[in-house]
N, C-alpha and C positions, 0 to 999 in steps of 0.2 A: 784557428786559422783565419783570423779576420782579414777579409779582402783577398783571400787566396782561393783559387779554383781547385787546385790540387793540394790536399793536406800535406804538411811537412812530413808527417809519419809515413805517408805513402811514397814520398820521394826518396826516402832513405835507401841507399844502395841501389838506386835505379837511375837509368839514363832517360831524361825527358826529351822526346823528339816531337817538335811541333810541325804540323803540315799546314802550309799556307798556299793559297792559290785563288785565282779569280774564278767566278762561277763558270760551270760547264767545261772545266779542264780535266775532269775525272778524279778529283780529290776524294770525293766520297767513295768512289769505286775502289781506289787504292786503300783508303782507311778501312773499309769493310772487308776487303780481301785479306788484310793483315791482321784484323782483330777478331772477326767473328761477331758474336752478338752480346758479348759481355761488357758493353760500354756503360759508362756513367756520364751523367750530365751535370755541368756546373754553370753557375752564373756569377758575374761580378755583382756585388750589392747595387741595387738600383738599375740594373741593366736587364733588358728582356732577351738579348742575344745569347744563345746557348753555346757552350763549348763542350764537345764530347771528348771523352778520354777513356782509354782502355789499357790494361796491362797485357803485355805480350813478352814472350821469352824467345831468344835466339842465341844459339851457341853459348849457353849458360849465362847470358847477360839478361838482366831484368830491364825491360823498357816500358816506359809510360808513353804511349802514342797519343798525341793530342790533335784533334781535328778542329782547327780554328775556323771561324765563319768565313765563307767565301767573300772576298773583297777585291775590288779593282785596284786599289792603291792603299797606301798608309798615310794619307794626307789628313786624316782626322775629320773628314766631312760627314761621314755616316757613323752610326753606332757600331757597325761591323768593323770599320777601319779603326775606330777608337779602341775597341776590345782587342783586336789583333795586336796593335801597337802596345797596349797596356800589358798584355800577356808576355810579349817578348821582353819588354823592359823590366817589369816587376817580378815575373816568375822566372826569368832568365833560363829558358830551356837550354839544354846542353847542345842541341842541334836544331836548326830551322831548315826544313825541307820545302823548297819552293817548287811547286808543280806547275808546269806550263803545257800548253797544247800546241803542237807543231803547226796547226792550221791558223793559229793566232799568236805566233811567237812574238811579233813586234809589240803587241799590246801587253802580253804576259811579262815580257822582260822589263817593262816599266816598273812592275811590282818588285822584281828581283833587284833592280838598282836601289830601291828604297830599303829593302831588307838588308842589303849589304852595307848601308849606312848605319844600321842598328847593331849588327853582329857580324863577326867573321866566321862563325861556325855554321856555314851554309852548304847545303847540297842542292843542286839543280836537277830537276826531273823534266825531261822532254817526253811528254806522253803522246800516244796515238801515232806512233811511227808508221803504222800500217796505212794511215791516211796520207802520210807523206809520200809513200810509194805509189798510192792510187792517184795522187795529184801530180806525180812527176817531180816531187821535191827531193833533192839530195841534201843531207845535212851532215856537217862534219862536227861530231860531238867532241872529238879530241881538241879541235881548234877552239871550240866554245869553252871548254874547260881551261885551255891555256890563256884565253883572253881574260877570263874572270879570276883565274887562280883558285878555282874550287872544283870539287868532283862533279861530274855530269853523268847522268844515267839515262839511257833511252828505254822507254817502256811501251808496252801495249797492254794497258791495265785491264781492259775488258776481257782479255784472254789470259791474264796473269803473267805475261812475259815481262821479265825484268823486275817485277814487283818485290820479290824476295830479296833482291840485291839492295833494296833501299835501306833496310834495317842494318845490314852488315856494313854498308858504307857509312851509315849514320853513326854506328858504334865506333868505327875507325876515326871519324871526324871528332867525336866526343873525346877520344883518347889522344889524338894528335891533330889539333886544330890547324886548318890550312891558313895561309896568309894571302887573302884576296888582294888583288891589285886595286889601288886607289882609283876611283872614278874621277876623271878630270873633266870639268865642265867648261874648259876653254876660257873664253873671254869673261865668263861669269865667275871664274875662280877667285879673282881679286875681291869681288863683293862678298862671296861666300866666306872667305877667310876673315874679312873684317867683321862680318856678322858673328862668326865663331868666337872671335875675341871678345865681342860685346856681351855675348850670352854665357860665356864660360863661367860656371859657378852659380848661375841662376836656376836653370832647370837641371838639378843634380842627377835626376833619374835618367836623363837622356844624354847620349853622346853629343857634345857641342855642335859637331858638324850636322848631325841629323836635325837637331833643334833649329839650327840656322836655316836649313832647307825647309823645315816645317813653317818657319816664320814667313818665308817667301810664298809658300803655298796656301797658308791658312792664317794670314796676319790678323784678320778681324777677330778670330776666336782666341788667338794666343796673346795678342797685344795687351789685354788687361792684366796678364800675369807679370808683365815687365814693369820695373821701376820707371817712373816718369822720365828721368833723364835718359835712360837706355832707350825708352820708346821713341823719344825725340830723335836720337841719333840713328835708330833703325829707320825711321821715316825719311831721314836725310839720304840714307843709302838707297832706299826705294825710289826716291825722286831722281837720284843719279841714274838708276837703271832705266826709269821711264824716259828721262831726257835722252839717253844714249840710244835706246832701242825704239822709242816712240810707241811702246806697248806696255801693258800691265806686266809687272814682274812675274806673276804666276804663269802667264803665257810664254814669257821668255824662257823660264825654267823648263816648262813642259816641252817646248819645241827643241830646246837644247838636249833634253833627255832622249827625245825621239830621233834627233840627229845622231847621237851616240849609238842608239840601237840600230838605226839604218846602216851605219858604218860597219857594225858588227855583223849584221845579216848579209851584207855584201861579201864578207869574208867567209862565212860558213854555209851559205845557201846557194844552190842552183835551182831556180824555180821556173818551171816551164809554163805553169798555168796559175793564174791568180785565184780562181774560184773553183770549187768542186762543181762539176757540170750538173750533177743531180740536184745539188742545193740551188744552183743558179736557175735551173728549169722550174723547180717547184716554187721558188720565190717569185718567179714571173707571174705565177697564178695566185699564190697566197697573198702577196703584197699589193695586188691591184686594188686601187681605191674603190670602195663600195663592196667589192667581193670579199675583201679581208674581214669585214665585220660579219658578213653573212656566214662565212666559213668558220669564223671564231665561235659564233653562237652554235652553229651546227655541231662542230667537233665537241665543244664543252658539254652541251646538253646531251648529245649522244653518249659520250664517255661516262658522264655522271649518272645518266639514266641506267645504263648497263651496270655501273658500279652499285647504284642504289638497289636495283633489282636483285643482284647477286648478294649484296650485303644483307638485305632484308630476308632472303631465303636462308642464308647462313645463321642470321640472328634467330629466326624461328626454329631452326634445327637445334641451335644451342639452347634456346629457351625450353624447348620440348625435352631435350635430354636432361637438363638441369632439374626441371620440374618433376619428371618421371623417375629419374634415377638418383636424385639427390634430395630434393624437397620432400617428395612423397614418402620415401623410405625413412627419412629422419623424423617426419611427422608421425608416422606409424610407430616407430620405435619409442618416441617420446611419450606417446599415449600409454605405453606399457610401464613407463618408469616415473612419469611426472603426472601427478594427479591434478594439479592446478591448470585449468584451461587458460588462465591469464598468462602464466609463465610459458606455456606451450606456444601461445600466440606471439609472445615477445620473441622467442627463439626462432620460430618458423617464419612469421610474417615480418617481424622487425629486423632481426639480425640476418637470417638466411635470405629473406626477401631482398634486402639491400645488396647482399653479395651477388645474388643471381642477377639483379638489375645491372650491377656493374659489369659482370662478365658478359652479359648480353650485348653490351656496347662494343665488345672486342672485335667481332667480325666486321662491323660497320666501319670502325676506325681503321682497321687494317686494310680493307678493300679501298676506301677512299684515299688513304695515304699512298697506297700502291698506285692507284689511278693517276693521282696528281704527280707523283714521282715519274711515272711512265711518260706522261705528257711533257714534263719538264725535260727529262733526259733525251726524249725523242727530238727535241729542238723546236717543238710546236708552241710551248708555253711563251717563250720570248716573242714569237711572232704574233700571238694573240694579244699579249700585253701592248705591243707596238700598235696594233690595229685599234685598240680601245683607248689608248692613252690620250688621244686628242679629245675625245668625247668626255672622258672622265675628268680631265683637267678642269673643266668648267665647274665641277663640284669639289674641287680641291682634293682630288684623288688621282692616283696613278692607274694606268691600265691594269696593273697586277691586282688591284683591289677587287676586280671582278671575280677572281677565284674564290676568296673567302665568302663573297656575297652569294654566289651561285651555289656553293656547297652547303649553304644554310638551308637550302631546299631539302637536303638529305639529313643534316644534323647540325644544330647550332654549335655543338662541341667541335665538330670538324671545321666549321667556319672559323672559330676562334683559333684553333691550332694552325689553320692554313694562312693566317695573317703573317706567318714567318716569311712568306715570299715578298712582303712589302719592303721597299728600300728605306723607309723612314720610320723610326721608332714612334714618333708622334702619330703617324698615319696608322700604324699597327693598333695603337690604343684606341684611336677613333673608330676604326672599322670593327674592332672587337665589340664596341658599344652599339654601333649602328646596325651591324649584321643581325642583331637580335630581332629586328622587325621582319625578317624573312621567316616564313612559317616552315618548320620542320614537319616531316610526315605525321607524327602523332597529332600535332596541332591541326594539320590539314584534315586528318580523319575526323576529329571531333567537330571541326567547323562544318565539314561536308555532311555529317550525320544530322546535326542540329538543323542546318539549312534544309535538308531533305524532309524534315518533319514539318517545316514551316511553309515551304513553297513547292510548286510543281518542279519536276526534274529539270526542265529547261531554265526556269528562272533561278533555281538553286544553283545550277552550274554557272550561270552568268555572274551571280553575286559572289560565288566562290572564287572565280577567276579575278574579279575585281579586288578581293581581299589580297590575293597573291601579288597582283600588280601594284596595289597600294603599298605593300610591304617593301618592294624594290624602290618605289618613289620615296618612301620615308627614309630609306638608307641614304639616298642622294641628298634629300633635304636636310636631314640631321647633320650630315657631314658639312654641308654648306653653312648651316646655322652655327655649328660649333666653331667654324673658322672665324666668325665675327667675334666670339668671346675669347678664343684661345690662340688665334693667329693661324697662319698657314701650316698645314701638316704635310702637304705634298712636297716632296723633295725631288728636284731634277736629278735623275741618275741615268747613266748610259744603259740602253737596252741592247745588249749584245745579241746578235743573231748567229748562233753557232750552227755548224753544219748539221743536217739531219743525220741522226745516228740511231741504230736499233740498240736500245739499252740492254744491259745484262739483267735477265730475270732473277738470277741468284742474288745480285747486289740489291735490286729493288725489294726483293723479299726480305733481306736482312734489314734494310732501312725501315721498311713498313713494320716489321715485327718489333724492332727496337722502339719505334715511336709508340706502338700500341701498348707495349709493356710499361712505358713511361706514363701513359695515360692511366692505366689500371692502377699503377702504384701511387700516382699523385691524386687522381680524382676519386679513386675507389673508396678511400677512407671516408671522405666527406659524404659520398652518396650513402654509404652504409650508416653513418652517424645520423644523417638527415632522415633516413627511413626509420631508424629507431626512435628518434625524437618525435616524428609524426605519429608513429604507432602509440607512443606514450600519451601524447596529447589527445588522441582519439579514444584511449582506453583508461583514462584517469578522470574521475574515480572508477574503479572496477565495476562493471555492470551498468554504468550510466548510459543513457541514450546519447546518440550523437549530439543532440542539441545541448545537453547538460554536461557533456565532456569538456575538458579544457579547450579542445579544438573548437567545439561549438560556441563556447564563451568568447574565444578570440574572434571567431567568425562573426558573432553578434556585434562585437565592437567595431569590426571593419565594415559591417553592413550599414552603419550610419552614413558612410560615404556613398553607399549604393542605393539607399532608400529613395532619394529623389527621382531615380530612374526605374523604380519599381522592382528592385532586387533586394533579397533578404539574406539571412544568415546562411541558408543552404547554398546559395550561389557563392557567397564569400568563402565558405568551407571548401567548395568544389575548386575555386581558384587557388586556395592555399594548397590543396592536395596536388594541384598541377605543378607546384614547385618541386616536388620530389621527382615526378615524371609527368609530362604533359598528358599522356594517355590516361592517367589515373582519374582525371576530371570526370570523364564519362562514368567510370566505375563508382564514383562517389555520388554523382547526380541521381543515378538510377535507384539505389537503395534509399536515398533521402526522400525521393518523391514516390517511390513505388515502381515507376517505369519512366522511360524517356518520353513516352506519349503524354503521360500525366504532367510531366515537367513542361512540355510544349504547350499544353492546353491550360496550365495553371497561371501562366503569366501572359501579359499582353504581347502583341507582336513587337511593339516598340522596345519593351523590356528585353525580349529574347534577342533582338538585333543588338541592343546595347551590350548584353552579356557576351555574345559571340565576338563583338568588336573588341571589348576589353580583353577577352581571352586570347584573341589573335595577336595582340601586340604587347601584353603586359610582361612583367619581368621574366628573365630566363629561368630555366630549371636549375636545380642544385648542381647537377653535373656540369652545366655550362658555366655557372658562377665559379665553380671550383677551378675550371680550366682558365677562365679569365684571370683569376688570382695567380695561378701558376705562370701563365704566359706573360702577364704584366708585372708580376712581382709586387703588386700593390692592391690592398683592399680598397683603396680610394677609387680605382677604376671599376671595381665590382659595384661599389655603392653608387657611382655615377651611372653605371648601366641600369641599375635597379630604379633609380630616381627618374632618369630620362624616359625609360621604357614605360614605367608605370604612369608617369604624368601624361605622356602622349596617349597611352591606352585609355586613361580616364577621360581626357579631353575628347578623344574620338568617340568614346562610349556615350558621353553626354550628348555630343553633337548628333550621333546616329539616332539616339533616342528621340530627340526633338524633331529631327528631319523626318523620321518615320511617322511620328504622330501627325505632323503637318500633311504628309503625303496621304496617309490613310484616314 
């Protein structure tokens, strides 16, 4: 199924229904209400944006329901837009369901106009009708259906009202396609028709009219695909539009579309109030200059502190249950049937240890995904993004980049998965790499314990805080430096401010559980394999001391880099062990030295500080590397993360060593 998200074998005897909508219109709520938790995830080759799909059945009809990424338009500017267009054009769903929010109908209908240029098999959903009543809006759905010539359904998705009708109407549209009315662009029509004639037969996958409109919207990207002669004639038409309207053709097309939408809204709406009073009053507080950043930090740190505390408690409970009721009984059982201690160690510490380590991540991933989804659906995430956008733009990042950065304080795996909120695929990859400099809790614990052995409590606390602050500074600096070599990653994207809404706990739970299962399925295998490999390296040849094991030999080779700063093979092995899980580092240092106190007294203060510095910023753990591979779809990004983080860690380690020697 090269290049296909849904295998041909799965499509057989099924109706494919694609859900399209802008962010915050309730698309995920509708999708999860209709499908439950049996979703699958697909990606286009080379794309990081995911497409979720599930099988459902209604009235004996087999339906494949596809949740396309939220997108403001189909202009091809973002990866989400490109993926949505490509799915509709190449996979040819039987029905496209466009979901709109009654509170932002003008903006949402812009997307509908573009979809109707791609396919006639369209169903329009007007969601959140309860808010229309609350705001004093009356909407004539029958008139809206008559204007576009397609079925229109009103829903209140969060309460399940009207949701079941979507699939039944979709089946009807698949069997008996409607004939939507042609969208007339008035004075622009002549230019559009001329462009249609020019491009007919060039972009064979696209309807000529859609491609002609795409040329107006995104000429810089699409013009290289045109033959030189055609490109020259297209440019002539654009110059005519500029001369007539004295504006960029893109702005002319956008304003024409909004004029069409305004005329439609005048026919179907009676609107007594423009803004929800609750949203208006809260935004007067939240969006006040200066107060917005303070509130953003307070809300985020408060929410993620609670999430981390709860996630850590659940992780400890999971770990205790698995150790006591799975690992311990299996270990005891193996002693009675397997004589070889080496094989028992492989099964219990290597295989089972890796499985337990993977499952222990589950509550943390679930809780943080739930927390982030709650903030987003509440309407707060967009406002935090707006508050931080101005400051982060100086470092070539959008305001939304703060979410993956701050979640790194809880888990670098969560930080990587949270990059999905970013508008630019290039920025996603960059933040995946840069966020590794934020210390996760296991690293924080190891750093705090070692500093506690070296300094007084007050001085240790100050130095610990400096390590955390430096981690955030490094994220900003690395992003800015990468811009020099790779170009700008930040992409200007509209930050929509949806009304404040209390999200559905049931839907958030489904989304979080689905994401958690995907993590276990994708990253779990690599974590288990890494644990087994590490165990083999430490136990081959059987009975060998740690220094003479394969791991010790590898550590000795790596130690040549560390020797100038007073570190040896034991520190190298401890750092290698941290790749499986960062907290393992302490568990390896202790037996290699006899105790942590002996470790602290066996090396100089400068060497100890160098070790802590390297540990604080060196390459991510196996679980994080696995998720970077999954989210980016490329080993190149993983390798880049390893090289950048390790290089920075070594440079800082050497610098801290010599600075400490000078000071002391």
